[in-house]
N, C-alpha and C positions, 0 to 999 in steps of 0.2 A: 567133295569133302569140305565142310565149312570151317572157317575161321572162327573161333570162339573167344570170349572173354576169358582171362585168367581166373575170373571169379564167377565162371560157369555161365555168365549171361552172354548170349549171342547178341549180334548187332546186324541190322540191315546195311545195305550199301549207303543209305543216307545217314547212318549213325544212330538211328532212332530205337534200336533194339527189336527182338523178336525174330530173328532169323539169321541167315548167313550173310557174310559180306563177300564181295567179290574177291576172288582168290587168285593170287599169282600163279603162274604155270608152274606146277610142280615138276621135279625131275628134269629141269632144263639144263642143268650143269652138274658135273661131277667135281671130284676134288681138284683136278687138273684145272677145270675152268674156273673154279673159285679162286685158286691160286693165282692164275693168270689175270683174273680181274682185280684181285688186290695188288699184286705187283705192279700192274699196268697203272693203277691209280698212284702208287708210290713214283712211277715213272723213272727207272733208273738212269736212262741217258740224259733226261732232263735235269734230274738231281744232280748227276755228276757234272754236266756242263754249266748248270746254272749256279750250282752251290760250292763245288769244289774249288774253283778259283778264288771265291771270297774267303773260304776258310784258310786256304794256302796264303793268299796274299795279305789278309787283314786279320785272320783269326789266330789258328794255331801254327801257322807255317808249316815246318816239316812235320809237325805232329798232327796233322790232318787226319790221317789213317787212325792215330790213337783216339782222336775225338769220335770217330765212327766206331771204334772198339767200345768206348764208354756208352755211347747211345745204344748200340746193340744189347748191352747188358742191362741197361735200365729199361728199355722196351720189352726185353724178354721177361724181366721180373713182372713188369706190368701185364704182359699177356697171360701170365700164370693164373691170376685172378680172373682176368676177362674169359679165358678159356673155361674156368670152372663155373661161370654163369652161363656160357654158351652150352654147357652140357644139359641144362634144365631148361633154359628159355631160348626159343627161336623166335626172332623178332625181325621183320623187315626195317624197323627203326632202331634196332641195335641199342644205341646208348638210352634212347628214350624209355625203352622198355626195362632195360637193365637198372636205370637210376630210379625210375618209378617204383620198382619192386625193391630196391634197396635202400632208398633214402625217402621214398614217399612220393605221392602223386605231384605235390607242389614242386618239389626238385625235380622231379621227372619232366613236367611240363616245360619248366624254365630251361632245361638243359636240351629238351626236343627242339625247342625253337632256336636256340643257339646252335644246334647241329643242323638244322634247315639253313640258317644263316650262312654258316660255314661252306656246306656243299653247294648252295645255290650260287655263291659268288665264286667258288673254285672253278667252275666250268668257264666262266667268262674270263677269269684270271688266266687260265692256261691257254685259252683261244688267243689271248694277247700275245703270248709267247709264240704259239703257233703262227700266228699272221706275221709277227716280226721275223721269225725264222724264215718262213716260206717267201715272203717278199724279198729278203735279203738274198735268198738262194736263187730264185728266178732271175732277179736282176743280174748276179754275178756270172751264173752259168749259162743262162738263156738270152740275157741283154734285154729282158721285158720289164716294165714296170707298171705298177697300178697302186692305187692308194690301199694301205693296210686293211682298211674297212671291208674292202671286197673279199679279201682272203679270210678275214674272220666271219663274215656271214656265209661264205662258201663252207667253211668248216662247221659252223653251227648247223646249217641246213643238212649236210651229210650226217651228223649225229642225229638230228631230229628224226631222219629217215629210218636209219637203222635201229633207233630206239623203239620205233613202232612196232617191231617184231619181238618175239620172245628173246630170252637172254642168251640163247643159243648162238644166235647169229653174232651178236656183240662179242661173246666169249672167243668165237673163232677169228674174228677180225682182230681182237686184242691179243690173242695168242700169236698170230702171225708177226704182228708189229713187235711184240715183247721178244719173240726169239731172234728177230733180226738185230734189235738193238743190243741185246745180251750177247749176241754173237760177235759183233763189231767191237764192243767194249772188252769182251774176253780175248779177242785176237791181238790187239794192241798190247793188252796186259801180259798175255802169254809170250808175246814176242819179246818184251822187255825181260820177262823172267828167264826165257832160255838163252838169251844173249848175255846174261850175267849183270843185268841192272843198266845204270847209267854211268855218268862220269864219276860218281861217288859210290858205284857199287849199288848194293841193295838198300843202303841207307837204314839200317837197323833202328835208328833212334826214331824212325818215323812211327814204329809200332810199339814204343815204349809207352805203356798206358799213363805214366806220369805226364808225359807231354801233352795230354789232353787238357791239362790244367795250366799250361804255359803258353803265353801270348807270343806271337811271331817276334823274333829278335829280342825275346827278353821284355816285351812291351807290357806285361802284366795281366791282371785279372781280367780287365775290361775285354781285351783283344780275345783271350781265352774264351770268355763267356760268348763273344760274337761267334766265335768258330763253333762252340758247342751247340748254340741255337741252330745254326745253319746245318749242322749234322742232324739234329732232330727233325729239322724241317724237311729233310730228304725223305722222311718216312711217312710223311702226312698221307693218309689213305689206306695204311695197312690194315687198319681195324674194320674196312669195309666187308671183310669176310662174313661178319655176322649179318650183314644186310641181305645177303643172298641165302640164308637158311631156309626160308620158305620155298625157293626155287630149286634147291640143291637136292641131291639124292642122299638120303640118310644124314640130315643135317647134325645130328648130335654126334656123329663121327666127323663129318666133312668139315665142319666150321672150326672145331678145335685144331684139328690137324693142319688145316690151311692156315689158320693164323699163326701157329708156332713155324710152319714152313716159311711163311712170308716174312716174319721178323728175322729169324735166325738165318735163312737163306740171303735175304736181302742184306743184312747186316754183314755177313761174310764176304759177299760180293763186293759192296761198297769198300770194306776195309782193303780187299785184294786190289781192287781197281785203283784206289786213290794212292795205295802204297807203290805199286807200279809206276803210276803216272808221275809221282813225285820223284822216284827212283830215276824214271826214263830221263827226265829233264835235268837232274842233278838238283841237290838240294838248294843251294843258293840261287841257281838258275830259275828253279821252279817258282820261288818267291818274287823273284824280279819280272818274270813272264807274267804271273798273276796279278802284280800291281801295274802292269802296262809300262815297266821301266825299260824294257827292251824295245828300241825303235822298230816301228812296223808290225809290232805283235801286241796281242791282248790276251785276256784270260783263255780264249778258245785254242790259242797256240799251245796250252798245256797238252791237248790232245791231238792237235794237228801235226805238231812237230814229231812226236814218236810215230805217229800213224805213217806219215810221209817217209820218215827214215827207215822204218821196218817194212812197210807194206807198199809204199809207193803212192804218187799222187792221186791215182784213182781211188785209193782207200779214204782219202781225205773228202772227195766228193761224195762218195757213198756214205760216209759218216754224217755230213751235212744233211743228206737227204732223211737220213734215219733220225736226226734230231727233229725234223719236222713230223715224221710219221709217229715218232714217240710222243711228242707233244700233243698230236691229234689223239692218240690212243688214250693219253692220260685224261684230256678234257672229256672224251666219251665215257671214260670210267666214272669221272665225277658227275657226269650227267646222269648216270644210272644210279649213283648214290643219292644225289639231290631228288630224283623222281620217287625213289622208294621211301625216303622220309616224308615228302608232301604226301604221297599215298598213305603211308602209315597213319599220319596224324589226320588225313581227310577222312578215311574209313571209320574213324570214331566220330566224326560230325565236326571236327574242329577245323578252322580256316574255311573250307567249303566242302561238303559231303561229296561232291562230284570228283574230287580228287582221289576218292577211294574206289573209283571204277577201274576195271580192268577190261582189255580188249576181249570180245567174245570168242574170237579164234586164237589169237597169239598169247592171251594170258598176261599181257605186258600192262603196266600202269600207264596206259596211253594218255589219258587225260592229265595227270600229274606230269608226264614227260613233255606234254605240249605247253604246259604252264611254264615248265622249267625252261624251254626253249624260247618263250616269249620273254621271260625275265632275262635270259642271256643276252638276246637280241637288243632288248631295251637298255642293258648296261653297256653293250658295245657302242651303241648309237649315242649314249649320253657322253661316253668318252671322246667320241668322234666329233659330236657337237661342240665340245669344249676345247677340240683342238689338242688333246692330249696324245702323248706317245703310247704305243701298244706295250712296250716292254718298261719303259721307266714308270709309266703312270698305271695302265690297265693291269698288267701283270702284277707288279710290285704291291700296290696298294690294296688290291683285293686278294691278294695272297696273304699279306700281313694281317687284314681283317679276318679272313677265314681262319688262318692259323691260330691267332689270337682266340677266337672262339672255340674251335675244336680242341685246343690244348686244356683249356678250362673244362670242357665236357669231359675229356679223358681223366683228368684229375678227380673230378666227382664220381665217375665210374669206378675208380679203384676204391674209393671209400664206400661205394654202394655194395660192392663184394663182401666187405666186412658187415655192412648192415644186414645184408641178406641172409648170410650164413651164421653169423654170430650173434647179432642183436636179435633178430627175428627167429633164429634158430631153425632155418630152413634146411631140408636135407642133410641130416646128420651123417649120412653115409659118404657125402662128398666134403662135409666140414672138417678141415685139417688146419693145425696151428701154423704151418709153413704156407701152404698153397692158398689158403683163404684168410689169412690173417697177417702174418708177417709180410709175405711178398705183396699183397695189395696195399698195406701200409707204406712200405718203402717205396713201391712204385708210385703211389699217390703223392708222397712228399717229393720224389724226384721229379714228376711231372709238374708240381707246383713250382719247384726250382726253375724248371725250362720256362715256365709262364713268366717268372721274375726275369729271366734272361732276356726274353722278348720285350718286356716293358722297358728294361734298361738299355737295350740296344736297338730300339725300333727306330731311332732316327738314323742310325748307320745302315740298317737294314732296308730303309725306305730309300736312301741315297738321295738323288736329284728330286724325288717326289715328296721329300720331307716337308717342303714349304707349301704344300697345298692344303686346302680346306679339308678335303676327305681324309687325309692323314691325321689331322688334328681331331677329326670327328671319330676316328676308330674307336678309341676306348669307349666313348659315350654310346656309340651304336651297339657296342657288345654289352656294356651295362644295360642299357635301355631295353634290349631284346630280353636279357635275363630277367630283369624286374617285370617287364611286360608278361613274360610266362607266368612269374609269380603271381601277379594280379590277376591274370586270366583264371589260373587254378583256384585261387581264393574265391574270385566271383562265382565260378561254378560250384565250389563247395557250398557257398552260402544260398545261391539262389537256383542252382539246377543240380541238386545232389545225384540225380540218377546219371547225368552225364558225367559228373566227377567221379562216380563210381567206376566208370568204363575208362577213365583216363589212364593211358598206359598200360591197359589190361587187354583190350581187344586186339591190340597190336601183337599180343604175344605169339600166337601161332595157331595152327589149326585144330590142335587138340588140347588146348591149355598148357599147363606145364607137364613136359613129358618126363616120366620117370626114367632112370638110367637104363639103357638097353643091356640085357644080359650079354656076357661075353660070347662072342661068335654069332650074335644076331646081326 
C-alpha cells in the first residue's frame, strides 16, 4: 500500500514523484501500544522526581497538585482540536502535516523543522538524566564508578539497536518500564491514602484550583508561573500519539482515543501522586525538603521518605532503579519521535531523501533512526568535551531548547485546526463551534501563555546552567530554525514549485485524507 500525497500525487523514496514512498510497517501497534508510547515519552517517574520538587519548593508550594489540575484542563482543551485533525489526517510527522494543511505550507515547514529540532535534542537531554541517575545509583549501591559518558553511550547504543526493528519491540519494552514505574508511584501514593495522609492529614488546600496561581509562601505570580511551567513540562511528548498513526491499527480511532487517554489519564495520575506526596510529607515539611532546607535531604526525599516509611528501605532502592529505567524508556520514546519526523520530511525529498527509506523487513525508518543516533552521540560527546555535567547542563539546557520549540509548534497547531475546518471549510461533518473553533482558540491562547511562562522563567529553570553560552543562544536557535523553515518554503515556492506542492502533503498518509469511518467499522 503506497503512501500518497494529500494532493493525489505520489512520490518515490527520493521525493521526486511518480510512485510510492517507502512505507512504515502498518499494524505494528494497537491502542494500548500507542498509549504506552505516548505516556512513556511523558515519563511519569522522571516528571515526578524531576519536576515536582521544583514546583513544591520554588513554584506553587502546597498548591503543586492544583498546578497539575490546571495543566490537565488546558491540555485537554488543546487535545479536542488535535483529535479532530487526527480523525482526518494520519501523519508520521503529526504537527508538520497538521499545520501545513491548516496554516499553509510555509508555516508547516517552519513548524516541521522546529519539531525536528525539539525531538532531536530531547533524546540527548533525557540520556543526560539517565546517565546521571545510573552513575549515582551504581556508585551508591554497587560501589563502582565510571564517567557519565560511558553510561550515556551505553544507553544510546541500546536504543539504536532496538529502534532498528519495528515499533512492536519498542512498545513492549516501553510497556514493561511504564507499568513498573506507575506501579511504584501508585504504591507509595496509595499507602499515604490508606493511612490517612501525613502530619497534616490530606491537605485539602493542595487541590484547591485557586492555588495553581499562588506562589509558595505567598511569593507571588513569578513563583506561580514557574510552577505552572514545570507542570506543563511534565507532559511534553503526549502529542506523539499522532506520529504512530501509520503504524497503528485503525489510526482514525486509535490516535484520537490514545491522545485523550494519555492527556486525561496522565493528568489524573499526576494530580493524585503529587497530592499524596505533599500530604505524606506534611505541608510545611514538603516545602522545606524540596528546597533542601532539611539537613541531609534533597528533593528526592519527597519520594524516598514516604516510600521508606510505608514500604521499607527496599522500596527506596527499587524506586531508584525505576528512575533509571523510566528515563531510558523516555529517551527511547523520544528517539522514535525524532526518527519519524526525520523520516517524514526525508520522504518528501527535503534534508536528504535517504531519510525516507524504511527497512525492507522490519518497516522501521532505519536510516532516519541511525542519523538520529549519530546526532545524539554527537551532542553527548560535545558536552563531554566541554567538561559539562549530564544533569546540570546536558539534561537541563537541551530540555529547555526542545520545550521552547515544541510549545511554539503546539500553539500553532491549535490555530491550524481553526484554519483547516473553518477558514478552508474542510469536512463540514466534523466542523463544530466548540470542538474545532472555541476549544482550539482557547487551547492556543493558553499554550501561548505557557511559552511566555517559559521565557519569563527560563533563567530559574536553567539553574546553574544559566551562565552558559548555549543557554543564551536558545532563543536564537529556536527563532533561527523557524525563520530557516520559512526561507526554505519560500525558496521552494519560487524555484521548485513541484516540490513545494508536495510540502506537508506526501507526509499525510497512505490513502490521502481518509473520510470518517462509519460507526461500527
